[in-house]
N, C-alpha and C positions, 0 to 999 in steps of 0.2 A: 660283861662289858658291853656298853651300848655301841651300836654301829654308828660310825660317823657319816654324816650326810655328804653326798658327793659335792665337790666344789663346783660352783657355777663359774664359767669363764667370765672374766671382767668385761664390762662393756667395751666394745671396740676391738677385743682380742679374740673373739670366737671366729669360727669358720664363716659365719654369716654376717660378720661385721662389715661395715661400709656399704658398698653397693652390692654385696653378695659375691659368691664364688664366680670367678671368671670362667667362661666356657673355653675349654681347651680344644683347639682344632687338631684332631688326631690325623686326619688325612693330609697328605702332602700336597704342595701346590701343583705338582705334576698330576696327581690323581684328580684334583679339583678342576684343573683346566681340561683334562681329557673328558671327565663326566659332563662338564658344562658344554664342551663342544659337541659331544655326541647327543646330548639332550636337545640342544638348539637345532642341530641338523635334523634330528628325528622329528621334532615338532614341525620344522619347515617342510620335510618330505611328507609327513602325514597330511598336512593341510594341502599340499600339492597333489597328493594321490586322491584325496577326497574330491577336490575341484576337478581333477582330470577324469575321475570316474563319472561325475555328474555331467560334464560337458560331453564326454564320449558316449554316454548313454543317450543323451539328447540328440547327438549327431547321428548315431547309428540307428536310432528309432525314427529319424526323419526320413531316411531312404524308403523303408517299407510304407510309410504313410504317403510319400509322394507317389509310389507305385500304385497304391490303392486309389489315390485321387485320379491317377491317369486311367485306371480301369473304369472308374465312374464316368469320367469325361467321355471315354470311347463309347461306352454303352449309351449314354445320353445322346451323343451325336447320332448314333445309329437309330435310336428311337425317333429323333426329331426328323429324320429324313424318310420315315415311314416304315422302317424295318420292324419286324415282329420282335417281341421280347426274347424269344429263343434264338433268333439270329443276332440280336444285340449283344447277348452274353456268350456267343459262341467262342470257342477257343479254350485250350487247356494249358494251364501254367501251374507248375508245382508250387504249393504253399500259398495259393490264391483262391479266392471264392467271390463270385459276382452273383448277386440275387436281384431279380426284378419283381417287385410286388405291385398290386393294385392299390387303389386308395384305401381299401379296408385292411391292407396288410397281408392279404393272401398272396403266397408265392406263385408267380406266373412262370418264371424261368430261372434256371440255375446254370452257371458256367464256372469254369476254372478247374481246380483239382477234383477229379471224380471221387477221390476218397472222402472229400468234404461235403458231397452232395447231400448226404443224409442229415447233416446238421445245419443245413442252410436256413431252416426256420428259426434257428436260435439267434440269428443276427438280423432278422427281418425288421425288428423294432429298434435296433441300435442306432445311435447317433454318431456324428463325426467326432473322431478323437477317442471314441470309447475303446477299451481294451477288453477282449473277451477270450475265453479259453475254449478252444475247439480241438477235440481229439487229443487232449493233453498238452497242446501247445498254446502259446499266447499269440494273439492276433491283434492288429490295430485296424480300426474300422473307419471308413469314409462313407458318407451318405449324401445323396442329393435327390430332392423331390422335384419332379418335372411334369409339366402338363403338355401333351402332344395334341395339336389341333388337326382335325380331319373334316372333309366336306362330305355330307350325307345327302342323297337325292331320293325322295320318297316315290313309290310306285303310283302312277296316275289311275283314277277310277274309270269304269266302262261307259262309253258314250251312248245316249238314248237314240234309237233309229228314227229317222224322219219318215212318216207315212207318205206313200206315193199318191198323188192326186188322181182322181177318176176322170177320164176324158169325157166331154159333153159334146152336144151338137155344134155348138159354136166351134168346137174344136174341128169338127168335120169340115165346117166351112173354112175354117182356117187352113185345114189340110188341102181342101180344094183350091183354096187361093194360093197355096204354096206352089202350084205348078208353075206359076210365073216367077219363080225365084224366091218364093217365101221361105223355103227351107233354110236358105243361107242366113235369113234374118233370125230364124228360131235358134240356130246353132250359136250365133253370136251372143244372143241373150243368155243361153245356157252357160257359155264360157264366162260371161260376166258374173253370173250367179256364183260360180265355183270360186272364182278369184276373190269375190267378196267374202265368201265363207272362210276361205283360208286366212284372209287378213284378220278376220274377227276372232281367230282361235286364241285361248288363254295359255300363257307360258307355264312350264312345269316349275314349281317352287323348290329351292335347295336350302340347307342349313349347316353351320359349322359346329362340330362336336369336339369337345376337349376331354381327352382321356388322361387321368392322373396316374403316374407311375412313381414308385419309389425305387431308386437304384442304390444298392448297398454293396460295397466291395470291402474285402478283408485281405490283409497280407500278413504272413507269418513273421514273427519277431525272433525266430529261432537263431538265425544267423547273427543278428545284432546281439542277442543275449550270449551267444557262444563267444563272439569277439570281445565283448565287455568282460566276460568271466576270464578269458585268456589274459587280458590286459591286467586285470586285478591279480591273478595268480603270478604274473610276471613281476608286477610291482611288489607283491607280498614276498617274493624270493629276493628281488634285487635290493629292495630297501634294507632289510637286515644285513645283507652282504655288504652293502655300501657303508652302513653304520659300523660294522665290524672292521672293515678296511680303514674307515676314518678314525675309529678308536685306536687301533694299533699304530697308524701313522702319527696321530697326535701324541700318543704316549712316547714314541721314539723321538720325534722332533723336539717336544718340550723337554724330555730328558737330556737330549744333546745340547739344547739351548741353556739349560740350567746347570750343566756340568761345570762350566767355569765359575758360576756363582757359588756352587757348593765348594769348589776348590778355594775360592776367596774366603768363604766362611771359615773353612778349616784353618787357613793361614792367619786370619784375623783373630781366630779363637786362641791362637798361641801367643798373641801379643800381650805383654804385660807392661807394668810401669818400668821394669828394667830393660825391656827390649822394644822401646818405642821407635828405635831407629830402623826397625825392620819395615820393608816396603813390599807391596804386592807387585808381581810381574805384570807389566803393561802388555795386554795382548795386541795392541795396535789397532788401527782402524778408527772409525767414528761411530760404531754402533753403541747400543745401550750397555753392553758388557764392558767395552773399552772406557766409556764414560764413567761407568760405576767404579772401575779399577782406579782411574785417575782421581775420582772424587774421594775414594777411601784413602788413597795415598796422600791427598791434600789434607784430609782429616788427621791422618797420622802425623803429617808435617806440623799441623797446628798443635796437636797434643804434645808432640815432642818439644816444640818451641815453648809451649806453655809450661810443661814440666821442667824444662831446663831453666826458664825464667823463674819458676817457683823455687827450685833448688837454689839458684843464685840469690833470690830475694831472701830466702830463709837463712842462707849462709851469711849474707851481708848484714841482715838484721841482727843475727846472733853476734856478729863481730861488733856491730855498732853498740848493741846493748852491753856487751862484755866490757867495752873500754871504760865507760863511766863507772860501772860496777866495780871494776878492778881498781880504779882510782880511789873510790870511796873506801874499799876494803883496805888498800895500801895505807891511806891515812889513818884509818881506824886502828890498824895493827901497830903502826908507829906510835900513835898516841897511847896505846896500852902498854907497849914494851918500853917506851921512852917518854914517860909523861912530861918531862921537862923540855923536850926538844920541840914541841909544837903547842902553841897555846889554843885555848878553846875558840877564840874568835877566828883564827886561821882555819882550824878544822871545820867550824861551822860554815865559813865562806866557801871552802872547797866542796863540802857536802851539798850546799844549796846550789852551787854552780852545776855540779854534775847532775843533781836532781832536776834542775831546769832543762838541762840537755836531754836527760831521760824522758821527761815529760813531753818535750817537743818531738822527740823521736817517736814515742808511743802514739802521740796524737796524729803525727804524719802517717804512721802505719795504719792506724784505724781509718783515716780518711781514704787511703788507697784501698784498703780492704772493702770498705763500703762501696767505693767506686767500682771495684771489680765485680761485686755482687749486684750492682745496679741499685743499691739501696742508699745512695748518697742523698740524704734528704735535703730538698731544696725548697725553702719557704719563700715563694715568689711574692714580692711586693716592690713598689717603686723605691729605688735606692739612688741617692745622689752620689754618684761615684767621685765627683770632684771633692766632696767633703772627706772622703776616705783618703784620697791622694794628698790633700793638703795636710791632714792630721798626720799621715805617715812621714811626709817630708819634714814637717815641723819637729817631729820626734828625732829625726836623723840629724838635724842641725845641732851643732854643739857636741855631738858624740865623738870622742876621740877615736882615731883609727887604731887598730891593734898594734901597729908598729910604732905608736907613740909620736907620729909626726904631726899631730894636731888634727882638728876636725876637717871633714870633707866640705867642699863647696857644693851646695845643693841648689840647683836652679829649678824653680817651679813656676816661672813667669808664664810658661806656655800652657798652663792648666786652665782650661775654660769649663763652664758649666756643662754637665753631661748627666743624664739620668738613664738608668737601665732598670730592667724588671728582673729581680733575682734575689738571692739570699745575701743579706748584708754581711753576716759573719763570714761566709765563704769568700765573697768578693774582697772583704778586708784582708783575708789571708793571702789572696792573689797579690794584692798591692804590697803587702808586707814582704812576702817572699821575693818579689821582683826587686823592690827597693833594697832589701837586705843583701840580695845576691850581688846587685850593682855596687853597693858600698863595700862589700867584701873583696871585690876584684878591681875596684877603681884605684887609680893612683892619687888623684886629688879632686876629681870633679864628677858629680852625678847630675843628669838633667832628666826631668820628668815633664811629659806633655800629655794633654788630654783634650780631644776635640770630638765634636759630633760631625759626621760626614756621611752623606749618601744613605741616610736612614740607619746609621750605626754609630758606635762609639769606638774610638781608636785610642788606646793607652800606649804610650811609648816611654821606655826607660833606657837611657844611655849612660855609658860610663867611659872613662878614658884609660881603661886597663889594657890587658894584652889581647882582649877579644877572644872569639871562638873560631877555630879553623873551620873552613867550609865543610870538610869531611865529618866534622863532629857536630854540626848544627842540628841534626835530627837526633843523634845519640845523646845529646846533652839532656834531653827530656826524659830519658829512661831512668829507672830507679837505681839508686846507689851508684850512679855514674858520677865520678869526679875526675876531671882532667888533671893531668900532671901539674899544671900551674896552680890549679885550685888546691891540690894536696900539699904543695910546697908552702903556699901562703896561708892556708887555713886548715889545719888538721882537725878542727872541730866540726867541720861541715859533715852532714850525714849523707848528702847526695839525694835527698827526697824533696827538696823545695821546689825545684822546677817540674818534677813529676807530678807533684800536688797541684801546681799551677795549671799544668795541661789538663788534668782530670776535671778540675773545677770549672775551667773555661769551657771544656767540652760539654758538661752537663748544662751549662747556660746557653748552649747553642752557638758558641764562638770558636775562635781558633787563636793559637799563639805561635809565634815563629821568632827566629833570631837571625839578624843580619849584621853587617858591619856598621859601626856607628860613625857619624861625622867627627866625633870627639877622638876617634882612634881605637876605641875598645869595641864592646858589643852593644847592639841595640835589640831589645826585646819588644815586640809589637804584639798587642792583644787586640783582637777585634771582637766586639760584642754587639748584639742587636740593641738598638735604642729602645728605651721604654717609653711609656706615655708621658706626654709633656705635662 
């Protein structure tokens, strides 16, 4: 026996039909809110910790750099006032190193921490802002190159001795002549010669010498690194603890906030078509939970009203449909059991009358059903409403009243030209229902008026009947509503005519109302937007 091939699912019925399987959210709203809150805060704190670490590192590293710059300034000032390099760098400070080099980079003097003196040459060529590792620690370096000016006086050369002149005879004569005071004259001449020699002496030359120094200072970053590490460790412990506290707090708070919602969900889940009268307890207040409870109760009110109206509608429709069917069946059974008691013409007339009643009732029900579904098709085009009114009033003239008192007096003299944009068949049904309702309840007279006013069209239908009580003027437009007077005078009415009028007028953007008529009965007024001229 051959194996049967597996059946393939029909198009549109498989698990992947349509838009594909819907993704089911397994996590509860409480869990999702908690996770979202923790992730958002974690991201925020992570960014904050990163920025804090960078700023703190920059701030903490700035203090050692400022200290190194101060060391450089102090050594440069000492060199500029003539101190030797060893004096300029004198002083011992833990975690610091000051080095003075000559123009060639040779270390001239070292100051600061004695433990770092052996590694002074390693920073001799470093520049400002550099970071170097000395003895296992990180240091920040500041540097300044300075030229110190000094005055140098060269040693003068040995003078050439002047030979002493040899005395001559003339000199003896001169000496002899000096006895009369000549020696005073000779001494004066000698003094003049000495003064002249002193004035002619050459001054000793001097020159300015510039000595180049490089001053380099380094300060340890150990304290800054320790402080930064301590802050990061603190943040590394504090942030997870904060996230844990936040997660637990959010979980508890959200759970407490959603507890009334879960209670409402359980109560709404028990509501069925038979228990629509059940209502949720109102927690009071004006928060979201209280508004949700009131909204759900309002929804249950609407559902209850709708279900009640639907049950009443079905009951009334069943009753209305049962009456003509029972009449037809009764006449048919009489005709079968007693053929001679009723002729064919009477039976046919009865059947046709009840059939017309059934047809009107079914059509009315269909119109209302489409209106409830929002599917009342309206083919909009310009419609001369006055033509519909004139045609309906003309049909009414000459029609005998049910009580046999003769035809009604129909006044259509106030009907003026009016055009609306709408469905001609539906608008004709509005006119027919209003005029037929007025004729059914009038004693002797019906008046119809139609005017264009303030950008709209107003249709008025008056009768001289008993009218509608003020308390019933809104209820009269409900379905299957027939007032006592209407039931007594016309048992054939279904109570759908005015309900159909209201629905058709509504879909055309208008409104219908009932007031007291000047004729003494009821006045029905229809307002519709005017169409294009």
